[in-house]
MIGU-11603 format. One record per residue: z negated, x, y negated of N, C-alpha, C in turn; residue in three letters. Coordinates in steps of 0.02 Angstrom, whole numbers, plus 50000, padded with zeros to 5 digits. Example, Ala and Ser with C-alpha at 12.3 -4.5 7.8 and 13.67 -1.06 7.14 Angstrom:
// MIGU-11603
496105066050284496105061550225496105066050165ala
496465064250112496435068450053496065064549998ser
END
This chain:
// MIGU-11603
493934994345434494155000145472493895006445438met
493665011245478493415017545453494005021845429asp
493945024645370494495028545341494675034545384his
494215037045423494355042845466494785041145526arg
494855034645540495245032445598495995032145583ala
496185032445521496895032045502497215038845518val
497735038845559498065045145577498365048645515pro
498325055145516498555059145461499295057945445leu
499705057245496500425056145485500555049445451glu
500145044445466500215037945434500055038745359val
499545042545343499365043745273499915047645237leu
500195052645270500735056545240501335052045224arg
501515047945273502095043445264501965038445207glu
501365035745205501185030945153501225034245084phe
500925040245078500925043745014501645045544994ala
502045047645043502755049345029503125043145004arg
503045037545039503385031345019503195029144949asp
502545029344934502315027244868502545032044814glu
502585038544830502825043444781503565042444767ser
503935040544818504645039144808504745032644769glu
504305027844781504355021244748504175021844674arg
503685025844658503475026744588503655033844567thr
503175038344573503305045444561502715049344590ser
502855055544607502325059844634501775060644583leu
501965061544521501475062444467501035056244459arg
501335050344461500955044144452500465043244509gln
500675044444571500225043644628499665048744624val
499835054944608499315060144603498805058344549ala
499035056044493498585054044439498145048244460thr
498445043344493498065037544514497515039444564met
497665044344607497175046544657496685051644630leu
496825054344571496395059544544496505066244578gly
497125067444600497305073644633497825077344590leu
497885083844603498405087644571499075086044603gly
499595086444564500275085044589500445089644647arg
500275096044640500425100944693500035099344756thr
499415097444749499005095644807499325089944845thr
499535084744809499855079044841500515081044873leu
500905085144838501555087344863501465091244929gln
500975095644931500845099544992500595095145048lys
500195090045031499955085445082500545081645112phe
500975078945070501555075045093502015079445136ile
502115085545115502555090145151502245093345212gly
501625091545228501265094345286501215101945281ala
501165104445220501115111745211500395114145220glu
499915109545214499215111445220498835106045258thr
498255107945283497795103045310497375100745251thr
497355094245238497015091945177496255093045181pro
495975094445124495255094745117494985087845134his
494395087345165494125080745183494095075845124pro
493955078445065493915074045006494605071144991arg
495125075244996495805072944983496005067745036val
495875069345098496045064745153495685058045144arg
495055058345124494665052245113494965047945058arg
495145051045001495435047344945496085043744967lys
496505047445002497155044545022497045039045074ile
496585040145121496455035145172496155028745142ala
495695029445096495405023445064495935019745024leu
496375023444991496935020344954497375016545002trp
497545019645058497955016445109497635010045134tyr
496985010345150496635004445176496594998945123leu
496495000845061496454995945006497124992444997glu
497674996245006498344993344997498524988545052ala
498184988945109498324984445164498854987245209gly
498654991145260499134994045305499574988845338pro
500204990445344500664986045377501024981145331gly
500754980145272501074975445226501524979245178gly
501824975545131502184978945079501674982845040asp
501774989145036501274993545007501284993344931ala
501064987744905500994987444832500444992244813ala
500544995844759500035000544738499404996644724val
498844998744753498224995244743497974996044672pro
497454992444657497154993144591497025000444577ala
497225002644520497175009644502496445011644494arg
496325017844513495665020644499495615021144423ala
495025020144396494965020644324495145027544299pro
495535027744247495735034144218495135037144181ser
495025043744190494475046744153494595046344077pro
495235046444058495395046043987495265038943961tyr
495445034044001495305027143982494555025843976gly
494175028844023493445028144020493175031443958ser
493455037143939493225040643879493365036443816ala
493965033543814494145029343756493675023343753val
493555020143810493095014443811492395016343789asp
492175022343807491515024743786491495025543710thr
492025028343682492055029243610492065022543572leu
492325017543605492375010943572491785006343589leu
491305008943626490725004943644490375002443581asp
490214996143581489874993243523490344989343478gly
490984990343486491464986443446491534979543478ile
491534974543436491584967643459492174966743507asp
492064963443562492574962643614493214959343586gln
493144954943539493724951643510494174956543472ala
493884962043449494264966943411494404973243451arg
494174973343513494224979343555494944981643565his
495394976943579496094978643592496404982143531his
496294979343472496574982243411496254989143398asp
495604989643409495264996043397495525001343445ala
495654999443507495925004143556496615006643534arg
497035002143512497705004043489497655008743429ala
497195007343383497105011643325496865018643345glu
496405018943393496155025443416496715029443451leu
497105026143492497655029643526498185032043476leu
498305027943424498765030143371498495036243335asp
497845036343322497525041943288497565048343331ala
497485047643396497535053343440498255056043440ile
498745051643442499445053743440499595057343374ala
499345054543319499445057643253499115064543249ala
498535065243278498185071543279498585076843317leu
498845075043374499255079743413499885081643374his
500205076743342500815078143303500655082743244ala
500095081543212499895085543153499775092843172ala
499575093943234499435100743257499995103743298his
500575100443296501175103243325501245102643400gly
500885098143429500975097143502501195089943514ser
501555089043568501755082343586501155078543613gly
501205072043615500645068043641500545069543715pro
499925069743738499795070943809500055065243852pro
500225066643914500505061643959500025055643969ala
499385057043969498905051643981498905046543924trp
499125048643866499135044043808499625038443821leu
500215040043847500715034943862500455030243916ala
500105033043965499825028744018499325023843989glu
498895026243944498385021843915498695016443871leu
499235018143838499565013143796499895007743838arg
500065009443900500375004643946499875000243982gly
499235002043979498724998144014498604991443980glu
END
């Protein structure tokens, strides 16, 4: 099905339901959108930019319209991609441990400089 054929209200309802099931922030992050952008889309406060509409429609189609809307496979996190790039070349058998060490070092760096760990750090640790 063409993503442009999905009615806007269906997309709004789907995004609203998924945001209520998880969180607005989690859905926005997964889609690569700002929280406010998603909130305004759900609330029908704005006409979505074609790029935003396309992202949400493709997500909807991937989740399988009409079924239990399990959140589809997440879009790769840009932070996760950056971490994987930094760890490129490390033996795959040791990759998991190296990733944990790098995330710990990032957390320690933030703590040493008086800031709390960024939200994306917790997400990466949960992956």
